[in-house]
LUMTOR-300024 format. One record per residue (C-alpha): residue in one letter; residue number from 1; x, y, z. Coordinates in steps of 0.02 Angstrom, whole numbers, plus 50000, padded with zeros to 5 digits. Layout:
+--------+-----+-------+-------+-------+
| residu | num |     u |     v |     w |
+--------+-----+-------+-------+-------+
|      a | NUM |     X |     Y |     Z |
...
+--------+-----+-------+-------+-------+
END
This chain:
+--------+-----+-------+-------+-------+
| residu | num |     u |     v |     w |
+--------+-----+-------+-------+-------+
|      m |   1 | 50009 | 50000 | 50008 |
|      k |   2 | 50066 | 50157 | 49954 |
|      r |   3 | 50084 | 50309 | 50076 |
|      a |   4 | 49998 | 50476 | 50017 |
|      g |   5 | 50122 | 50644 | 50018 |
|      f |   6 | 50174 | 50782 | 49944 |
|      t |   7 | 50248 | 50780 | 49755 |
|      i |   8 | 50412 | 50907 | 49716 |
|      v |   9 | 50299 | 50993 | 49612 |
|      e |  10 | 50157 | 51029 | 49740 |
|      l |  11 | 50317 | 51075 | 49864 |
|      l |  12 | 50385 | 51206 | 49731 |
|      i |  13 | 50204 | 51276 | 49714 |
|      v |  14 | 50197 | 51291 | 49925 |
|      i |  15 | 50365 | 51371 | 49932 |
|      v |  16 | 50346 | 51473 | 49810 |
|      v |  17 | 50180 | 51547 | 49867 |
|      i |  18 | 50240 | 51574 | 50035 |
|      a |  19 | 50397 | 51689 | 49962 |
|      i |  20 | 50248 | 51782 | 49871 |
|      l |  21 | 50179 | 51832 | 50039 |
|      a |  22 | 50321 | 51851 | 50129 |
|      a |  23 | 50394 | 51991 | 49997 |
|      i |  24 | 50189 | 52062 | 49992 |
|      s |  25 | 50216 | 52063 | 50184 |
|      i |  26 | 50391 | 52147 | 50194 |
|      v |  27 | 50328 | 52292 | 50048 |
|      a |  28 | 50178 | 52327 | 50175 |
|      y |  29 | 50267 | 52355 | 50307 |
|      n |  30 | 50388 | 52445 | 50244 |
|      g |  31 | 50257 | 52580 | 50188 |
|      i |  32 | 50174 | 52578 | 50362 |
|      q |  33 | 50325 | 52617 | 50425 |
|      e |  34 | 50381 | 52738 | 50296 |
|      r |  35 | 50216 | 52841 | 50341 |
|      a |  36 | 50224 | 52824 | 50524 |
|      v |  37 | 50400 | 52915 | 50506 |
|      v |  38 | 50334 | 53038 | 50401 |
|      s |  39 | 50175 | 53062 | 50519 |
|      t |  40 | 50288 | 53098 | 50687 |
|      l |  41 | 50392 | 53209 | 50560 |
|      k |  42 | 50255 | 53312 | 50515 |
|      s |  43 | 50188 | 53341 | 50713 |
|      d |  44 | 50344 | 53370 | 50761 |
|      i |  45 | 50367 | 53527 | 50645 |
|      a |  46 | 50181 | 53591 | 50676 |
|      n |  47 | 50206 | 53571 | 50849 |
|      a |  48 | 50356 | 53694 | 50831 |
|      a |  49 | 50283 | 53810 | 50711 |
|      k |  50 | 50140 | 53822 | 50818 |
|      q |  51 | 50263 | 53868 | 50969 |
|      m |  52 | 50338 | 53999 | 50848 |
|      e |  53 | 50167 | 54092 | 50812 |
|      l |  54 | 50147 | 54104 | 51011 |
|      a |  55 | 50334 | 54167 | 51018 |
|      n |  56 | 50286 | 54293 | 50902 |
|      a |  57 | 50131 | 54344 | 50992 |
|      e |  58 | 50191 | 54370 | 51149 |
|      t |  59 | 50357 | 54465 | 51097 |
|      g |  60 | 50320 | 54544 | 50935 |
|      g |  61 | 50448 | 54442 | 50835 |
|      y |  62 | 50508 | 54263 | 50770 |
|      p |  63 | 50648 | 54202 | 50885 |
|      t |  64 | 50793 | 54130 | 50798 |
|      t |  65 | 50815 | 53986 | 50896 |
|      f |  66 | 50675 | 53863 | 50960 |
|      p |  67 | 50553 | 53889 | 51128 |
|      s |  68 | 50591 | 53792 | 51239 |
|      a |  69 | 50425 | 53721 | 51238 |
|      v |  70 | 50486 | 53625 | 51072 |
|      r |  71 | 50525 | 53436 | 51068 |
|      t |  72 | 50571 | 53316 | 50951 |
|      s |  73 | 50529 | 53148 | 50924 |
|      s |  74 | 50653 | 53013 | 50924 |
|      g |  75 | 50785 | 52996 | 50776 |
|      n |  76 | 50699 | 53178 | 50705 |
|      t |  77 | 50784 | 53355 | 50697 |
|      l |  78 | 50715 | 53524 | 50676 |
|      s |  79 | 50813 | 53683 | 50621 |
|      l |  80 | 50763 | 53861 | 50611 |
|      s |  81 | 50832 | 53938 | 50417 |
|      q |  82 | 50858 | 54104 | 50366 |
|      t |  83 | 50693 | 54197 | 50271 |
|      t |  84 | 50663 | 54389 | 50217 |
|      t |  85 | 50512 | 54371 | 50303 |
|      g |  86 | 50427 | 54253 | 50437 |
|      f |  87 | 50498 | 54084 | 50467 |
|      c |  88 | 50538 | 53901 | 50387 |
|      v |  89 | 50569 | 53758 | 50495 |
|      n |  90 | 50662 | 53613 | 50419 |
|      g |  91 | 50602 | 53444 | 50479 |
|      e |  92 | 50735 | 53296 | 50449 |
|      s |  93 | 50721 | 53093 | 50500 |
|      s |  94 | 50889 | 53000 | 50542 |
|      q |  95 | 50782 | 52825 | 50535 |
|      s |  96 | 50807 | 52692 | 50413 |
|      t |  97 | 50680 | 52794 | 50290 |
|      p |  98 | 50731 | 52958 | 50282 |
|      a |  99 | 50627 | 53093 | 50272 |
|      h | 100 | 50633 | 53283 | 50231 |
|      w | 101 | 50500 | 53419 | 50259 |
|      r | 102 | 50464 | 53587 | 50313 |
|      y | 103 | 50348 | 53723 | 50363 |
|      e | 104 | 50343 | 53895 | 50289 |
|      s | 105 | 50255 | 54014 | 50383 |
|      t | 106 | 50231 | 54106 | 50219 |
|      s | 107 | 50196 | 53999 | 50072 |
|      g | 108 | 50098 | 53869 | 50129 |
|      g | 109 | 50137 | 53753 | 50281 |
|      l | 110 | 50182 | 53597 | 50263 |
|      q | 111 | 50271 | 53554 | 50121 |
|      e | 112 | 50406 | 53408 | 50062 |
|      e | 113 | 50599 | 53455 | 50050 |
|      l | 114 | 50701 | 53568 | 50159 |
|      c | 115 | 50696 | 53766 | 50181 |
|      s | 116 | 50810 | 53823 | 50018 |
|      g | 117 | 50883 | 53959 | 50166 |
|      p | 118 | 51038 | 53935 | 50239 |
|      v | 119 | 51002 | 53848 | 50442 |
|      i | 120 | 50997 | 53965 | 50581 |
|      a | 121 | 51165 | 53927 | 50687 |
|      g | 122 | 51121 | 53850 | 50880 |
|      s | 123 | 50933 | 53831 | 50802 |
|      e | 124 | 50945 | 53637 | 50773 |
|      t | 125 | 50856 | 53541 | 50936 |
|      g | 126 | 50834 | 53342 | 50924 |
|      k | 127 | 51013 | 53310 | 50919 |
|      n | 128 | 51209 | 53375 | 50913 |
|      p | 129 | 51190 | 53515 | 50792 |
|      n | 130 | 51316 | 53545 | 50624 |
|      l | 131 | 51475 | 53620 | 50660 |
|      l | 132 | 51463 | 53671 | 50492 |
|      t | 133 | 51369 | 53859 | 50489 |
|      t | 134 | 51365 | 53885 | 50311 |
|      p | 135 | 51309 | 53709 | 50226 |
|      t | 136 | 51226 | 53781 | 50094 |
|      f | 137 | 51348 | 53883 | 50027 |
|      a | 138 | 51275 | 54043 | 50056 |
|      s | 139 | 51461 | 54124 | 50084 |
|      g | 140 | 51617 | 54088 | 50120 |
|      w | 141 | 51667 | 53936 | 50030 |
|      h | 142 | 51818 | 53951 | 49907 |
|      l | 143 | 51956 | 53856 | 49809 |
|      n | 144 | 52128 | 53861 | 49873 |
|      m | 145 | 52242 | 53829 | 49733 |
|      q | 146 | 52391 | 53860 | 49668 |
|      n | 147 | 52366 | 53901 | 49486 |
|      h | 148 | 52184 | 53952 | 49458 |
|      s | 149 | 52165 | 53972 | 49270 |
|      g | 150 | 52000 | 53891 | 49198 |
|      r | 151 | 51950 | 53832 | 49378 |
|      s | 152 | 51787 | 53882 | 49447 |
|      l | 153 | 51672 | 53868 | 49595 |
|      t | 154 | 51493 | 53918 | 49572 |
|      t | 155 | 51315 | 53878 | 49630 |
|      r | 156 | 51178 | 53793 | 49532 |
|      a | 157 | 50991 | 53742 | 49614 |
|      g | 158 | 50930 | 53599 | 49672 |
|      t | 159 | 50823 | 53485 | 49561 |
|      a | 160 | 50739 | 53348 | 49603 |
|      n | 161 | 50896 | 53237 | 49573 |
|      d | 162 | 50987 | 53272 | 49704 |
|      p | 163 | 51000 | 53258 | 49880 |
|      y | 164 | 50920 | 53408 | 49956 |
|      p | 165 | 50805 | 53461 | 49806 |
|      t | 166 | 50768 | 53627 | 49878 |
|      r | 167 | 50952 | 53683 | 49921 |
|      p | 168 | 51091 | 53754 | 49811 |
|      v | 169 | 51210 | 53648 | 49730 |
|      l | 170 | 51423 | 53678 | 49756 |
|      v | 171 | 51491 | 53657 | 49576 |
|      w | 172 | 51685 | 53627 | 49577 |
|      a | 173 | 51726 | 53650 | 49369 |
|      n | 174 | 51887 | 53615 | 49277 |
|      n | 175 | 51919 | 53664 | 49103 |
|      g | 176 | 52103 | 53700 | 49107 |
|      t | 177 | 52225 | 53601 | 49081 |
|      g | 178 | 52399 | 53676 | 49175 |
|      t | 179 | 52463 | 53604 | 49331 |
|      t | 180 | 52404 | 53634 | 49484 |
|      t | 181 | 52529 | 53582 | 49652 |
|      w | 182 | 52376 | 53583 | 49750 |
|      a | 183 | 52188 | 53613 | 49748 |
|      v | 184 | 52089 | 53616 | 49901 |
|      l | 185 | 51886 | 53671 | 49937 |
|      q | 186 | 51888 | 53774 | 50080 |
|      t | 187 | 51746 | 53862 | 50202 |
|      s | 188 | 51778 | 53947 | 50350 |
|      g | 189 | 51601 | 53929 | 50389 |
|      v | 190 | 51657 | 53822 | 50558 |
|      n | 191 | 51602 | 53828 | 50741 |
|      h | 192 | 51784 | 53815 | 50834 |
|      a | 193 | 51693 | 53813 | 50987 |
|      g | 194 | 51610 | 53652 | 50954 |
|      i | 195 | 51796 | 53523 | 50922 |
|      i | 196 | 51861 | 53460 | 51064 |
|      n | 197 | 52016 | 53379 | 51100 |
|      g | 198 | 51935 | 53200 | 51127 |
|      r | 199 | 51794 | 53193 | 51080 |
|      t | 200 | 51728 | 53103 | 50921 |
|      y | 201 | 51641 | 53175 | 50776 |
|      e | 202 | 51552 | 53127 | 50614 |
|      r | 203 | 51567 | 53192 | 50453 |
|      s | 204 | 51489 | 53186 | 50289 |
|      f | 205 | 51426 | 53248 | 50117 |
|      w | 206 | 51362 | 53218 | 49956 |
|      i | 207 | 51454 | 53227 | 49822 |
|      r | 208 | 51464 | 53153 | 49619 |
|      k | 209 | 51568 | 53202 | 49456 |
|      t | 210 | 51498 | 53247 | 49273 |
|      g | 211 | 51641 | 53217 | 49138 |
|      p | 212 | 51801 | 53134 | 49145 |
|      y | 213 | 51844 | 53146 | 49334 |
|      t | 214 | 51923 | 52982 | 49357 |
|      s | 215 | 52012 | 52986 | 49514 |
|      n | 216 | 51962 | 52994 | 49717 |
|      a | 217 | 51903 | 53116 | 49866 |
|      p | 218 | 51933 | 53121 | 50055 |
|      l | 219 | 51815 | 53128 | 50197 |
|      f | 220 | 51883 | 53320 | 50255 |
|      g | 221 | 51982 | 53380 | 50381 |
|      i | 222 | 52003 | 53539 | 50508 |
|      m | 223 | 52150 | 53627 | 50456 |
|      t | 224 | 52238 | 53776 | 50453 |
|      g | 225 | 52220 | 53866 | 50270 |
|      g | 226 | 52391 | 53776 | 50213 |
|      g | 227 | 52360 | 53590 | 50280 |
|      t | 228 | 52427 | 53588 | 50457 |
|      n | 229 | 52393 | 53625 | 50637 |
|      q | 230 | 52238 | 53470 | 50624 |
|      s | 231 | 52110 | 53434 | 50735 |
|      f | 232 | 52065 | 53306 | 50624 |
|      w | 233 | 52148 | 53259 | 50464 |
|      y | 234 | 52059 | 53212 | 50293 |
|      g | 235 | 52062 | 53053 | 50234 |
|      n | 236 | 51937 | 52899 | 50202 |
|      y | 237 | 51965 | 52914 | 49985 |
|      t | 238 | 51810 | 52851 | 49901 |
|      t | 239 | 51818 | 52854 | 49698 |
|      v | 240 | 51690 | 52990 | 49645 |
|      t | 241 | 51549 | 52924 | 49543 |
|      t | 242 | 51426 | 52992 | 49423 |
|      n | 243 | 51274 | 52950 | 49546 |
|      w | 244 | 51261 | 53061 | 49708 |
|      q | 245 | 51355 | 52957 | 49839 |
|      q | 246 | 51347 | 53007 | 50035 |
|      m | 247 | 51523 | 52997 | 50107 |
|      s | 248 | 51518 | 53003 | 50295 |
|      g | 249 | 51633 | 52914 | 50446 |
|      a | 250 | 51693 | 52952 | 50621 |
|      i | 251 | 51858 | 53024 | 50692 |
|      g | 252 | 51922 | 53085 | 50836 |
|      a | 253 | 51996 | 53258 | 50862 |
|      t | 254 | 52196 | 53262 | 50926 |
|      a | 255 | 52142 | 53483 | 50962 |
|      n | 256 | 52050 | 53591 | 51010 |
|      s | 257 | 51986 | 53712 | 50880 |
|      d | 258 | 52027 | 53878 | 50829 |
|      s | 259 | 51998 | 54026 | 50715 |
|      s | 260 | 52128 | 54002 | 50637 |
|      k | 261 | 52069 | 53799 | 50553 |
|      v | 262 | 51952 | 53783 | 50398 |
|      l | 263 | 51842 | 53650 | 50322 |
|      y | 264 | 51981 | 53578 | 50204 |
|      l | 265 | 51939 | 53453 | 50075 |
|      p | 266 | 52089 | 53416 | 49932 |
|      i | 267 | 52084 | 53351 | 49776 |
|      d | 268 | 52196 | 53249 | 49649 |
|      t | 269 | 52311 | 53353 | 49578 |
|      s | 270 | 52350 | 53249 | 49434 |
|      m | 271 | 52165 | 53282 | 49385 |
|      f | 272 | 52178 | 53441 | 49341 |
|      t | 273 | 52281 | 53435 | 49178 |
|      t | 274 | 52120 | 53347 | 49101 |
|      s | 275 | 51966 | 53461 | 49083 |
|      g | 276 | 51800 | 53455 | 49057 |
|      w | 277 | 51739 | 53384 | 49232 |
|      t | 278 | 51645 | 53470 | 49374 |
|      l | 279 | 51623 | 53397 | 49556 |
|      e | 280 | 51457 | 53428 | 49634 |
|      f | 281 | 51446 | 53437 | 49818 |
|      q | 282 | 51295 | 53451 | 49959 |
|      g | 283 | 51250 | 53400 | 50124 |
|      f | 284 | 51418 | 53454 | 50200 |
|      e | 285 | 51399 | 53428 | 50416 |
|      l | 286 | 51507 | 53397 | 50557 |
|      r | 287 | 51433 | 53341 | 50724 |
|      e | 288 | 51499 | 53262 | 50869 |
|      r | 289 | 51443 | 53085 | 50910 |
+--------+-----+-------+-------+-------+
END
């Protein structure tokens, strides 16, 4: 007498059905998680906007830091951006599903993506502040080069394909072929008081290339304009691609910072004999861990 059992085909059908159901469950869970992250972020931003309006009613002007009643949920960061009128609240989530929203008091309330203006130094709440005070390139960025011929540093408006669509992109263009002994992107916009010997910092930015740039780029250091007196050194080289990539890494400060030190990001000098390329940057951050 034969014993009943499953055939191999039947087992395969069961396995496929289970795999399909599992995939559907994962997609549904991810969608629910993403909606929960956005909902929590919107709630934090809306509360912050309400507190800003209350402060304005009490004092006759909007503050440049959040009122004490403003709170942030775990994983969320709020900040204020400079505006000509009213105020603009940035909201960012650092969860596994990132989200970026803003509240503009003069143009329609809650909207996706961040405010276009520079973040007001000291206005961040929810995590350690960004110690780079000009991350939107409003001022203070320049090229430190031996040979500037055919080289330029400009900005362009952000687009939907950029990490921060509402913020400018910094563009380093090379249209010359002359050699140069050094080539460094720098800004003096550093909150030096926040860099303390022995503490650990997370540094990050977004970068991509266009044209025949075939080399790499490092994480930035905090050094003097001549590349000495380090608070921490540049390093962790990564090949630059045509797609946006975020470079990030932690490092310990070896000295307290001072006003003579700048963000210091060198670029491979051998690439400057090849013309017709650009490097694009967004989202520079330096935060204590």
